[in-house]
C-alpha positions in Angstrom: -23.4 -50.7 -52.2 -22.8 -52.5 -49.1 -19.8 -51.6 -47.2 -17.4 -54.1 -46.1 -16.9 -55.2 -42.5 -13.2 -53.6 -42.7 -14.6 -50.3 -44.2 -16.9 -49.8 -41.1 -14.3 -50.7 -38.7 -11.9 -48.0 -40.3 -14.9 -45.4 -39.8 -15.5 -46.3 -36.4 -11.8 -45.9 -35.8 -11.3 -42.6 -37.4 -14.6 -41.3 -35.7 -13.0 -42.5 -32.1 -9.6 -40.7 -33.0 -11.2 -37.6 -34.2 -13.0 -37.3 -30.9 -9.7 -37.7 -29.0 -8.0 -35.4 -30.7 -10.6 -32.6 -30.1 -10.6 -33.4 -26.5 -7.1 -33.1 -25.8 -6.8 -29.9 -27.7 -6.4 -26.7 -25.7 -9.1 -23.8 -26.1 -7.0 -20.9 -27.0 -9.9 -18.4 -26.5 -10.3 -19.2 -22.9 -6.4 -19.6 -22.3 -6.2 -15.8 -23.9 -8.9 -14.4 -21.5 -7.0 -15.8 -18.4 -4.1 -14.4 -19.4 -5.6 -11.0 -20.0 -7.4 -11.0 -16.7 -3.9 -11.5 -15.3 -2.1 -8.9 -17.3 -4.7 -6.5 -15.9 -4.4 -7.4 -12.2 -0.6 -7.2 -12.3 -0.8 -3.8 -13.7 -3.5 -2.5 -11.2 -1.6 -4.0 -8.3 1.9 -2.6 -9.5 0.8 0.9 -10.1 -1.1 1.1 -6.6 2.1 0.1 -4.5 3.7 3.4 -3.9 0.9 4.9 -2.8 0.0 5.6 0.9 -3.6 4.7 2.0 -5.0 8.0 3.0 -8.0 8.6 5.3 -11.2 10.0 3.6 -11.1 12.8 6.0 -7.8 14.0 5.5 -7.0 16.3 2.8 -3.1 16.4 1.9 -1.5 19.4 1.2 0.0 19.8 -2.7 3.5 19.5 -3.3 6.0 19.4 -6.3 7.9 16.4 -4.4 9.9 14.2 -6.5 10.6 11.3 -4.3 8.0 8.4 -3.8 7.1 7.6 -0.3 8.8 4.9 1.8 7.1 2.4 3.9 7.7 3.9 7.3 5.8 4.0 10.6 2.7 6.3 9.7 1.3 9.0 12.3 -1.9 10.3 11.3 -3.4 13.6 12.5 -7.2 13.0 12.4 -9.9 15.4 13.2 -9.5 14.7 17.0 -6.9 12.4 17.6 -3.4 11.3 16.9 -3.1 7.9 15.5 -0.1 5.8 15.0 -0.5 2.7 12.7 -4.2 3.2 12.9 -4.0 3.0 17.0 -5.4 6.3 18.9 -2.4 7.9 20.9 -3.4 11.2 22.1 -6.0 14.0 21.8 -5.2 16.7 19.5 -6.9 19.3 21.7 -4.8 18.1 24.8 -1.7 18.0 23.1 -1.9 21.6 21.6 -2.9 22.9 25.2 -0.3 21.3 26.8 2.9 23.2 27.4 5.3 20.3 26.7 7.0 19.9 23.5 7.3 16.2 23.5 4.0 14.3 23.4 4.5 11.2 25.9 2.1 8.9 24.8 3.4 9.4 21.2 7.0 9.0 22.3 6.0 5.6 24.3 4.0 4.3 21.1 7.1 4.9 19.0 9.5 3.2 21.4 6.9 0.5 21.5 7.2 0.0 17.8 10.9 -0.3 18.1 10.8 -2.8 20.9 8.5 -5.0 19.2 10.6 -5.4 16.4 13.9 -6.6 17.9 17.1 -5.2 17.7 18.0 -5.5 14.1 14.8 -4.7 12.7 14.8 -1.7 15.1 17.6 -0.1 13.5 16.2 -0.6 10.0 12.7 1.1 11.0 14.8 4.1 12.4 16.6 4.4 9.2 13.5 4.3 7.4 11.7 7.1 9.7 8.2 7.9 10.3 5.8 9.6 7.7 3.4 12.2 9.2 0.1 12.4 7.5 -2.2 15.2 8.3 -4.7 17.7 6.8 -3.5 20.6 5.0 -4.9 23.0 7.8 -3.0 21.2 10.8 -1.8 23.9 13.2 2.3 24.3 12.8 2.4 23.9 16.5 1.0 20.3 16.7 3.2 19.3 13.8 6.3 20.9 15.4 5.4 19.1 18.6 5.0 15.7 16.8 8.2 16.2 14.7 10.1 16.9 18.3 8.6 13.9 19.8 9.6 11.8 16.6 13.2 12.9 17.0 13.4 12.2 20.6 12.3 8.8 19.8 15.4 8.6 17.4 13.5 8.9 14.4 15.7 11.1 12.5 14.2 10.8 9.1 10.7 12.4 9.4 8.6 12.7 6.0 5.3 14.7 5.6 2.5 13.0 3.3 1.6 15.2 0.5 -0.4 14.8 -3.0 1.8 15.5 -5.9 1.0 18.6 -7.7 0.3 18.2 -11.5 3.2 19.6 -13.5 2.6 22.9 -15.1 2.8 22.9 -19.0 3.6 26.4 -19.6 
């Protein structure tokens, strides 16, 4: 049987409407994939925000510390050098052999950190203090000199970077 022109026109009209509604609908599978990736990214970035970046050659001592690390000025005691914020300050051998308790290059670098920030931010930095990150085999005399130097630069809050020991389940 032959279709009327009106029936043909209605079929064309319905075909056009069906194509438009398919193009306007959202593909929910792709949308769910994007949200899943976003959630994983946020979880990973939030989990790593409280961890200090540790150089590979430094093995931190274990501790049962309860406090999380603060964002401080980081003094790294490397194999041969003392670094502040990643910049070489002094040689370890020279510091240990020295008779002075204050490490002058470190004192100057700490004061320079305060000068670069301005008066208001300098007070906030001094309240936050410094974090000393060194290998577990660092000689005590070197650690003592660094702590005395930090105190001489008006950094009274001195923290030592450690790895948190797993809790005993006994």
